[in-house]
C-alpha atoms as a printed R data frame, in Angstrom:
    type eleno elety resid chain resno       x       y       z
1   ATOM     1    CA   MET     A     1 -56.832 -34.353  -0.061
2   ATOM     2    CA   ASN     A     2 -53.317 -33.455  -1.086
3   ATOM     3    CA   ARG     A     3 -53.980 -35.042  -4.511
4   ATOM     4    CA   GLU     A     4 -57.245 -33.100  -4.868
5   ATOM     5    CA   LEU     A     5 -55.446 -29.816  -4.157
6   ATOM     6    CA   LEU     A     6 -52.654 -30.666  -6.679
7   ATOM     7    CA   GLU     A     7 -55.327 -31.349  -9.330
8   ATOM     8    CA   LYS     A     8 -57.043 -28.053  -8.637
9   ATOM     9    CA   LEU     A     9 -53.780 -26.229  -8.830
10  ATOM    10    CA   ALA     A    10 -52.932 -27.886 -12.169
11  ATOM    11    CA   SER     A    11 -56.377 -27.079 -13.537
12  ATOM    12    CA   LEU     A    12 -55.924 -23.424 -12.415
13  ATOM    13    CA   GLU     A    13 -52.475 -23.200 -14.095
14  ATOM    14    CA   ARG     A    14 -54.037 -24.596 -17.371
15  ATOM    15    CA   ARG     A    15 -56.731 -21.970 -17.346
16  ATOM    16    CA   ILE     A    16 -54.281 -19.135 -16.625
17  ATOM    17    CA   GLY     A    17 -52.053 -20.355 -19.511
18  ATOM    18    CA   ALA     A    18 -55.136 -20.434 -21.871
19  ATOM    19    CA   LEU     A    19 -56.016 -16.947 -20.830
20  ATOM    20    CA   GLU     A    20 -52.480 -15.717 -21.480
21  ATOM    21    CA   ARG     A    21 -52.431 -17.249 -24.929
22  ATOM    22    CA   GLN     A    22 -55.698 -15.596 -25.996
23  ATOM    23    CA   GLU     A    23 -55.196 -12.988 -28.753
24  ATOM    24    CA   ARG     A    24 -56.007  -9.555 -27.769
25  ATOM    25    CA   PRO     A    25 -56.833  -6.988 -30.511
26  ATOM    26    CA   ALA     A    26 -53.993  -4.316 -30.802
27  ATOM    27    CA   PRO     A    27 -55.056  -0.998 -29.372
28  ATOM    28    CA   VAL     A    28 -56.587   1.491 -31.841
29  ATOM    29    CA   VAL     A    29 -55.238   5.041 -31.522
30  ATOM    30    CA   ALA     A    30 -55.508   7.811 -33.960
31  ATOM    31    CA   VAL     A    31 -54.211  11.260 -32.982
32  ATOM    32    CA   TYR     A    32 -54.166  14.108 -35.520
33  ATOM    33    CA   GLY     A    33 -53.765  17.924 -35.452
34  ATOM    34    CA   THR     A    34 -54.052  20.750 -37.911
35  ATOM    35    CA   ASN     A    35 -51.987  23.971 -38.302
36  ATOM    36    CA   ALA     A    36 -53.528  24.831 -41.664
37  ATOM    37    CA   GLY     A    37 -55.726  27.793 -40.484
38  ATOM    38    CA   GLN     A    38 -58.734  26.178 -42.094
39  ATOM    39    CA   SER     A    39 -61.544  28.605 -42.941
40  ATOM    40    CA   ILE     A    40 -64.931  27.710 -41.349
41  ATOM    41    CA   GLY     A    41 -67.877  29.193 -43.131
42  ATOM    42    CA   ASN     A    42 -70.738  31.013 -41.367
43  ATOM    43    CA   ASP     A    43 -73.874  29.063 -40.502
44  ATOM    44    CA   SER     A    44 -72.646  25.621 -41.756
45  ATOM    45    CA   ASP     A    45 -71.191  22.486 -40.287
46  ATOM    46    CA   THR     A    46 -67.741  22.073 -41.684
47  ATOM    47    CA   ILE     A    47 -65.632  18.947 -41.462
48  ATOM    48    CA   VAL     A    48 -62.380  19.777 -39.667
49  ATOM    49    CA   ASN     A    49 -59.433  18.485 -41.678
50  ATOM    50    CA   PHE     A    50 -57.002  17.341 -39.071
51  ATOM    51    CA   GLU     A    51 -54.290  16.732 -41.665
52  ATOM    52    CA   ASP     A    52 -51.181  16.284 -39.515
53  ATOM    53    CA   VAL     A    53 -50.710  12.692 -38.176
54  ATOM    54    CA   VAL     A    54 -49.252  12.230 -34.737
55  ATOM    55    CA   VAL     A    55 -50.050   8.424 -34.495
56  ATOM    56    CA   ASP     A    56 -52.433   6.260 -36.436
57  ATOM    57    CA   THR     A    57 -52.054   2.528 -35.401
58  ATOM    58    CA   HIS     A    58 -54.394   1.281 -38.012
59  ATOM    59    CA   GLY     A    59 -54.298   3.727 -40.850
60  ATOM    60    CA   ALA     A    60 -57.967   4.539 -39.918
61  ATOM    61    CA   VAL     A    61 -57.975   8.206 -40.931
62  ATOM    62    CA   THR     A    62 -58.605   9.725 -44.351
63  ATOM    63    CA   THR     A    63 -57.479  13.335 -44.464
64  ATOM    64    CA   GLY     A    64 -58.814  16.182 -46.645
65  ATOM    65    CA   ALA     A    65 -62.150  17.867 -47.067
66  ATOM    66    CA   GLY     A    66 -63.791  14.535 -46.455
67  ATOM    67    CA   TRP     A    67 -61.779  13.823 -43.303
68  ATOM    68    CA   HIS     A    68 -63.008  10.745 -41.427
69  ATOM    69    CA   PHE     A    69 -62.008   7.938 -39.132
70  ATOM    70    CA   THR     A    70 -62.982   4.375 -40.013
71  ATOM    71    CA   ALA     A    71 -63.368   1.898 -37.187
72  ATOM    72    CA   HIS     A    72 -61.516  -1.223 -38.376
73  ATOM    73    CA   LEU     A    73 -62.469  -2.972 -35.107
74  ATOM    74    CA   ALA     A    74 -65.979  -2.819 -33.540
75  ATOM    75    CA   GLY     A    75 -65.947  -1.331 -30.153
76  ATOM    76    CA   VAL     A    76 -66.342   1.571 -27.809
77  ATOM    77    CA   TYR     A    77 -64.240   4.541 -28.777
78  ATOM    78    CA   ALA     A    78 -63.392   7.810 -26.905
79  ATOM    79    CA   VAL     A    79 -63.157  10.864 -29.180
80  ATOM    80    CA   ALA     A    80 -61.443  13.874 -27.684
81  ATOM    81    CA   VAL     A    81 -61.344  17.047 -29.808
82  ATOM    82    CA   CYS     A    82 -60.240  20.653 -29.536
83  ATOM    83    CA   VAL     A    83 -60.715  23.536 -31.927
84  ATOM    84    CA   LEU     A    84 -59.671  27.171 -31.511
85  ATOM    85    CA   PHE     A    85 -60.713  30.019 -33.796
86  ATOM    86    CA   VAL     A    86 -58.350  32.855 -34.476
87  ATOM    87    CA   THR     A    87 -58.593  35.952 -32.253
88  ATOM    88    CA   THR     A    88 -61.215  38.312 -33.555
89  ATOM    89    CA   THR     A    89 -63.723  40.996 -32.692
90  ATOM    90    CA   ALA     A    90 -66.451  39.236 -34.721
91  ATOM    91    CA   TRP     A    91 -68.149  37.426 -31.835
92  ATOM    92    CA   ALA     A    92 -71.374  38.889 -30.388
93  ATOM    93    CA   GLU     A    93 -72.690  37.561 -27.187
94  ATOM    94    CA   THR     A    94 -75.656  35.660 -28.854
95  ATOM    95    CA   GLU     A    95 -73.451  33.943 -31.407
96  ATOM    96    CA   PHE     A    96 -71.992  30.411 -30.839
97  ATOM    97    CA   ALA     A    97 -69.647  27.727 -31.937
98  ATOM    98    CA   ARG     A    98 -70.180  23.950 -31.593
99  ATOM    99    CA   LEU     A    99 -68.563  20.681 -32.237
100 ATOM   100    CA   ARG     A   100 -70.676  17.724 -33.449
101 ATOM   101    CA   TRP     A   101 -69.693  14.243 -34.484
102 ATOM   102    CA   TYR     A   102 -71.249  12.520 -37.436
103 ATOM   103    CA   ALA     A   103 -71.670   8.744 -38.003
104 ATOM   104    CA   ASP     A   104 -71.540   7.517 -41.522
105 ATOM   105    CA   GLY     A   105 -72.528  11.058 -42.685
106 ATOM   106    CA   ALA     A   106 -75.502  11.500 -40.338
107 ATOM   107    CA   ALA     A   107 -75.433  14.133 -37.573
108 ATOM   108    CA   ALA     A   108 -75.096  12.592 -34.146
109 ATOM   109    CA   GLN     A   109 -74.471  13.909 -30.700
110 ATOM   110    CA   ILE     A   110 -73.240  17.463 -30.036
111 ATOM   111    CA   ILE     A   111 -69.851  17.267 -28.301
112 ATOM   112    CA   THR     A   112 -69.928  20.797 -27.041
113 ATOM   113    CA   LEU     A   113 -71.518  24.309 -27.621
114 ATOM   114    CA   ARG     A   114 -70.095  27.574 -26.542
115 ATOM   115    CA   THR     A   115 -71.864  30.963 -26.489
116 ATOM   116    CA   GLY     A   116 -71.675  34.214 -24.675
117 ATOM   117    CA   LEU     A   117 -68.319  35.619 -25.976
118 ATOM   118    CA   ASP     A   118 -68.662  39.211 -26.801
119 ATOM   119    CA   SER     A   119 -65.403  40.272 -28.426
120 ATOM   120    CA   SER     A   120 -66.623  43.567 -29.876
121 ATOM   121    CA   ALA     A   121 -64.744  45.629 -27.373
122 ATOM   122    CA   ALA     A   122 -61.633  43.578 -27.308
123 ATOM   123    CA   ALA     A   123 -60.508  40.718 -29.589
124 ATOM   124    CA   GLY     A   124 -61.208  37.331 -28.232
125 ATOM   125    CA   ALA     A   125 -60.747  33.639 -29.279
126 ATOM   126    CA   MET     A   126 -63.463  31.145 -29.289
127 ATOM   127    CA   GLN     A   127 -62.478  27.621 -28.383
128 ATOM   128    CA   VAL     A   128 -64.653  24.524 -28.380
129 ATOM   129    CA   ASN     A   129 -63.534  21.149 -27.070
130 ATOM   130    CA   GLY     A   130 -64.882  18.116 -25.524
131 ATOM   131    CA   VAL     A   131 -64.946  14.297 -25.257
132 ATOM   132    CA   VAL     A   132 -67.621  11.860 -26.433
133 ATOM   133    CA   VAL     A   133 -67.812   8.027 -26.094
134 ATOM   134    CA   VAL     A   134 -69.218   6.310 -29.107
135 ATOM   135    CA   ASN     A   135 -70.070   2.636 -29.977
136 ATOM   136    CA   LEU     A   136 -68.956   1.811 -33.505
137 ATOM   137    CA   ALA     A   137 -69.388  -1.224 -35.612
138 ATOM   138    CA   ALA     A   138 -66.527  -2.440 -37.751
139 ATOM   139    CA   GLY     A   139 -66.415  -0.278 -40.901
140 ATOM   140    CA   ALA     A   140 -68.357   2.649 -39.386
141 ATOM   141    CA   GLN     A   141 -67.015   6.161 -40.325
142 ATOM   142    CA   ILE     A   142 -67.138   9.217 -38.050
143 ATOM   143    CA   ASP     A   143 -66.094  12.745 -38.611
144 ATOM   144    CA   VAL     A   144 -66.112  15.885 -36.438
145 ATOM   145    CA   ARG     A   145 -67.717  19.141 -37.708
146 ATOM   146    CA   VAL     A   146 -67.481  22.644 -36.319
147 ATOM   147    CA   PHE     A   147 -70.217  25.248 -36.641
148 ATOM   148    CA   GLN     A   148 -69.979  28.996 -35.994
149 ATOM   149    CA   ASN     A   149 -72.359  31.868 -36.729
150 ATOM   150    CA   SER     A   150 -70.177  34.973 -36.242
151 ATOM   151    CA   GLY     A   151 -71.559  36.596 -39.305
152 ATOM   152    CA   GLY     A   152 -68.764  35.615 -41.775
153 ATOM   153    CA   PRO     A   153 -66.103  32.955 -42.326
154 ATOM   154    CA   LEU     A   154 -63.555  32.514 -39.534
155 ATOM   155    CA   ALA     A   155 -60.217  30.692 -39.751
156 ATOM   156    CA   LEU     A   156 -59.004  28.243 -37.201
157 ATOM   157    CA   ASN     A   157 -55.791  29.192 -35.259
158 ATOM   158    CA   ALA     A   158 -52.876  27.910 -37.277
159 ATOM   159    CA   SER     A   159 -51.488  25.713 -34.607
160 ATOM   160    CA   GLY     A   160 -51.758  22.037 -33.978
161 ATOM   161    CA   ASN     A   161 -51.333  22.758 -30.294
162 ATOM   162    CA   PHE     A   162 -54.849  24.126 -30.218
163 ATOM   163    CA   ASN     A   163 -56.540  22.072 -33.016
164 ATOM   164    CA   HIS     A   164 -56.335  18.345 -32.533
165 ATOM   165    CA   ILE     A   165 -58.316  15.045 -32.265
166 ATOM   166    CA   GLY     A   166 -57.603  11.873 -30.472
167 ATOM   167    CA   ILE     A   167 -59.562   8.680 -31.063
168 ATOM   168    CA   PHE     A   168 -59.022   5.708 -28.786
169 ATOM   169    CA   ARG     A   169 -60.658   2.303 -28.726
170 ATOM   170    CA   ILE     A   170 -61.394   1.736 -25.016
171 ATOM   171    CA   HIS     A   171 -63.365  -1.533 -25.167
């Protein structure tokens, strides 16, 4: 019985060693912000250009008007995003702002929608933010677009503290 116990222990040690030697993919993290005060047109989805890199472990982001994240590894990703418009009296109670993510150029799930801000009497700032979990194939590209219908173009607040995105591979 002692010999059997020793053999089981040795087998367990070999399996633990094999698990420890397995290669694990490096974590994928992309965090960007923008302080550019980007103009967002009225009644159109506009790609947010998060141009300021905080961290990008895989060089997965292309900045500019065609801003997008490319998943170099297939998996489940958490996308957390926040956008704040400048303070204005342009918002009527029935107008809204929303964030939506796009997969390979096609509209996907709405991340958040905010309405009901009446800033006609006193200037107010509209903020939209949220988190979505997405399943991406290797090579898939996503972007985040903001929409507003305040009656004219509105700029984003010129601070990366309020305008940022984080994309994390969680599985």
